[in-house]
C-alpha positions in Angstrom: -24.7 -51.5 32.3 -21.2 -53.1 33.1 -18.3 -51.1 34.1 -16.5 -52.6 30.8 -19.5 -51.5 28.7 -19.5 -48.0 30.2 -15.9 -47.6 29.6 -16.1 -48.7 26.0 -18.9 -46.0 25.4 -16.6 -43.3 26.9 -13.8 -44.2 24.7 -16.1 -44.3 21.6 -17.4 -40.8 22.5 -14.0 -39.6 23.1 -12.8 -40.7 19.7 -16.1 -39.3 18.1 -15.3 -35.9 19.5 -11.6 -36.2 18.5 -12.6 -37.0 14.9 -15.0 -34.1 14.6 -12.2 -31.7 16.1 -9.8 -33.1 13.4 -12.2 -32.5 10.6 -12.6 -28.9 12.0 -8.9 -28.4 12.0 -8.8 -29.5 8.4 -11.3 -27.0 7.3 -10.1 -24.0 9.4 -6.6 -23.7 10.5 -4.3 -20.8 9.6 -0.8 -19.9 9.1 -0.2 -16.4 10.7 2.9 -15.7 9.0 0.7 -15.7 5.8 -2.5 -14.5 6.9 -1.2 -11.3 8.9 0.2 -8.4 7.3 3.3 -8.0 9.4 4.7 -5.1 7.4 1.6 -2.7 8.2 2.5 0.1 10.3 1.2 0.2 14.0 -1.4 2.7 14.5 -2.1 4.9 17.6 -5.1 2.7 18.5 -6.0 0.5 21.6 -4.4 -2.7 22.4 -7.4 -3.8 24.3 -10.6 -2.0 25.3 -9.9 0.7 28.0 -11.8 -1.0 30.7 -9.7 -4.0 30.6 -6.5 -2.1 31.2 -5.1 -2.7 34.7 -5.1 0.9 35.9 -8.3 1.9 34.4 -10.2 4.2 36.7 -7.2 4.7 39.3 -5.6 7.8 40.2 -2.7 6.9 37.9 -5.0 6.4 35.0 -6.3 10.1 35.5 -2.6 11.3 35.1 -2.1 9.8 31.8 -2.9 11.4 28.4 -5.1 9.8 25.9 -2.1 8.7 23.8 -0.5 7.3 27.0 -3.3 5.4 27.8 -3.5 3.9 24.5 0.3 3.0 24.6 -0.3 1.5 28.0 -3.1 -0.8 26.5 -0.8 -2.0 23.7 2.0 -2.7 26.1 -0.5 -4.8 28.5 -1.8 -6.6 25.5 1.8 -7.4 24.5 2.6 -8.7 28.0 -0.6 -10.7 28.1 0.5 -12.3 24.9 3.8 -13.0 26.5 2.2 -14.8 29.5 0.2 -16.8 26.7 3.4 -17.8 25.3 4.7 -19.0 28.5 1.5 -20.9 29.4 1.3 -22.4 25.6 5.0 -23.6 25.8 4.0 -25.4 29.2 0.8 -26.9 27.5 2.7 -28.2 24.5 5.1 -30.1 26.6 2.3 -31.5 28.7 0.4 -32.6 25.6 3.6 -34.2 24.2 3.8 -36.3 27.7 0.0 -37.1 27.4 0.5 -38.3 23.8 3.6 -40.2 24.8 1.5 -42.5 27.4 -1.4 -43.2 24.7 -2.1 -44.8 21.5 -1.0 -42.5 18.6 -3.3 -44.5 16.1 -6.5 -43.0 18.1 -8.2 -39.7 17.0 -7.7 -38.6 20.5 -3.8 -38.6 20.4 -3.7 -37.4 16.7 -5.7 -34.3 17.8 -3.3 -33.7 20.8 -0.5 -33.6 18.0 -2.7 -31.3 16.0 -3.3 -28.9 18.9 0.5 -28.9 19.5 1.0 -27.9 16.0 -1.6 -25.1 16.5 0.1 -23.8 19.7 3.5 -23.7 17.9 2.1 -21.2 15.4 0.3 -19.4 18.0 3.5 -18.8 20.0 5.3 -17.5 16.8 2.2 -15.3 16.1 2.1 -13.8 19.6 5.8 -13.4 19.6 5.9 -11.3 16.4 2.7 -9.4 17.7 4.6 -8.4 20.8 7.5 -6.7 19.0 5.1 -5.1 16.7 3.3 -3.6 19.8 6.6 -2.0 20.7 7.5 -4.4 23.6 9.4 -7.5 24.5 8.5 -10.8 26.2 9.8 -10.0 29.7 10.8 -13.0 31.6 8.5 -14.1 34.6 9.7 -13.7 38.1 11.8 -16.6 39.4 8.7 -18.1 41.5 6.5 -18.3 38.5 9.3 -19.6 36.2 10.2 -22.3 38.6 6.7 -23.4 39.3 6.0 -23.5 35.6 8.8 -25.9 35.2 7.6 -28.2 38.0 3.9 -28.0 36.9 4.8 -29.1 33.1 6.8 -32.1 34.5 4.4 -33.4 37.1 0.9 -32.4 36.1 -1.4 -35.2 35.4 -4.8 -35.4 33.3 -7.3 -33.0 35.2 -4.3 -30.6 35.9 -3.4 -30.5 32.3 -6.8 -29.9 30.9 -8.0 -27.9 33.8 -5.1 -25.5 33.5 -5.4 -25.3 29.8 -9.1 -24.7 29.9 -8.7 -21.8 32.4 -6.0 -20.0 30.3 -7.4 -20.7 26.9 -11.0 -19.3 28.2 -9.7 -16.2 29.6 -7.7 -15.4 26.6 -10.6 -16.3 24.6 -13.1 -14.0 26.2 -10.6 -11.1 26.0 -9.9 -11.4 22.3 -13.7 -12.1 21.3 -14.7 -8.6 22.3 -11.9 -7.2 20.3 -12.1 -8.8 16.8 -14.9 -6.5 15.5 -13.8 -3.3 17.3 -12.1 -0.8 14.8 -10.6 1.2 17.9 -8.3 -1.9 18.5 -5.0 -2.1 16.7 -5.4 -4.1 13.6 -2.5 -6.5 14.5 -4.3 -7.4 17.8 -7.5 -8.0 15.8 -5.8 -10.3 13.3 -4.3 -12.3 15.9 -7.3 -12.5 17.9 -9.3 -13.7 15.1 -6.9 -16.6 14.3 -6.7 -17.5 18.0 -10.4 -17.6 18.7 -11.3 -19.8 15.7 -8.6 -22.4 16.6 -8.9 -22.2 20.4 -12.6 -23.0 20.3 -11.5 -26.6 19.2 -8.8 -26.6 22.0 -11.4 -25.6 24.6 -13.8 -28.3 23.6 -10.8 -30.9 23.7 -9.8 -29.7 27.2 -13.4 -29.4 28.7 -14.3 -33.2 27.4 -11.2 -34.5 28.8 -11.0 -32.5 32.1 -14.6 -33.9 32.7 -13.7 -37.6 31.8 -10.5 -37.8 33.7 -11.8 -35.7 36.9 -14.7 -38.3 37.2 -12.3 -41.2 37.4 -10.2 -39.5 40.4 -10.6 -40.4 44.1 -11.1 -38.0 46.8 -7.3 -37.4 47.6 -6.3 -36.8 44.1 -9.1 -34.4 43.8 -8.1 -32.7 46.8 -4.4 -32.4 45.7 -5.7 -31.1 42.1 -7.8 -28.4 43.6 -4.8 -26.9 45.4 -2.4 -27.3 42.3 -5.0 -26.0 39.9 -5.6 -23.0 42.3 -1.8 -22.2 42.2 -1.8 -22.3 38.4 -4.6 -19.9 37.9 -3.1 -17.7 40.5 0.1 -17.3 38.9 -1.3 -17.1 35.5 -3.8 -14.5 36.3 -1.6 -12.3 38.6 1.3 -12.3 35.9 -0.8 -10.9 33.0 0.8 -7.4 33.3 4.6 -7.5 33.9 5.9 -4.7 36.1 8.3 -3.5 33.2 5.3 -2.2 31.4 4.6 0.5 33.8 8.3 1.3 33.8 8.2 1.5 29.9 5.6 4.4 30.4 7.6 6.2 33.0 5.3 5.0 35.9 6.8 3.8 39.2 6.4 -0.1 38.8 5.7 -0.7 42.5 3.1 2.0 42.7 1.5 0.9 39.5 1.5 -2.8 40.4 0.0 -2.0 43.7 -2.8 0.2 42.1 -3.5 -2.5 39.7 -3.8 -5.3 42.3 -6.2 -3.2 44.5 -8.3 -1.9 41.5 -12.0 -3.0 41.7 -12.3 -2.4 38.0 -9.4 -4.7 37.2 -10.7 -7.3 39.6 -14.1 -7.1 38.1 -12.7 -7.5 34.6 -10.7 -10.6 35.6 -13.8 -12.2 37.2 -15.9 -11.3 34.0 -13.3 -12.8 31.6 -12.9 -15.9 33.6 -16.5 -16.7 34.4 -16.8 -19.4 31.9 -13.7 -21.5 33.2 -15.0 -20.8 36.9 -18.5 -22.0 35.8 -17.1 -25.1 34.2 -14.3 -26.0 36.9 -16.6 -24.9 39.6 -19.6 -27.2 38.8 -17.2 -30.1 38.6 -16.1 -29.5 42.1 -12.6 -28.3 41.3 -12.7 -24.9 43.0 -13.2 -25.5 46.8 -11.4 -25.8 49.9 -7.8 -24.5 50.2 -7.5 -24.2 46.4 -10.5 -21.5 46.2 -8.4 -19.2 48.2 -5.9 -18.7 45.3 -8.7 -18.3 43.0 -10.1 -15.4 45.2 -6.7 -13.8 45.7 -6.2 -13.6 42.0 -9.6 -11.7 41.6 -11.4 -14.6 39.8 -14.2 -15.2 41.9 -15.2 -11.3 42.3 -15.0 -9.0 45.3 
């Protein structure tokens, strides 16, 4: 098979996948402002399963009452949603740039625009949910904020879709286990249901495009991408819980952040939630060398 023929087949496959994703979007897309009852009162339920809370099993957890533990879980879920907003805002800008350089008459680019529309609705949905859970979207530290600006401006194909795959997979895993759990706050379950259904298409799109673009990169480009992708995952995974969350509960932010960072249960939880992304990116050779250091530091490769 000639190189031209192989390229034609890859582009045809790319278009077929995008066509199916567009068809799925037409059949199952949601308007969160209509689908979710935003006027329903917040109940004193969990914001996430207790074993996913950063302080679960620590000496600080033992000090908290049951009501305080549930409130902490809601505040941590709100913080995770705020981090999701941060990354989805970055992703939307990267997808617009990706579409800018490609043919808008193709299914591939039209699905990119469709995903941007999905992400716009998701950011509004998460922003509403953060407020309902009694919190606010705390601004990330200057280093993460600055690096986010650099990343969205300079990231190319495998970084765009590798980074998207990681963040979308870890949120997807967290939300899937909460949808049917009646001990979880209803607004969290409702936002999770919508996000899981729509993100399944985004994950397929990111996975296919990552593999396609990664295969075309040379050794130097891959080495660079591994390091940058490691930094992206590190800053995403270590900013899920803002320190101000602990202060809202009356805990010392420094002590609580240190306890969470060293908490083996929290490390195991992040390892579990990121396992699909690690398997996909690792099997492609995108997690190795210096870049793997950041994955390990973030608690994504186990202890």
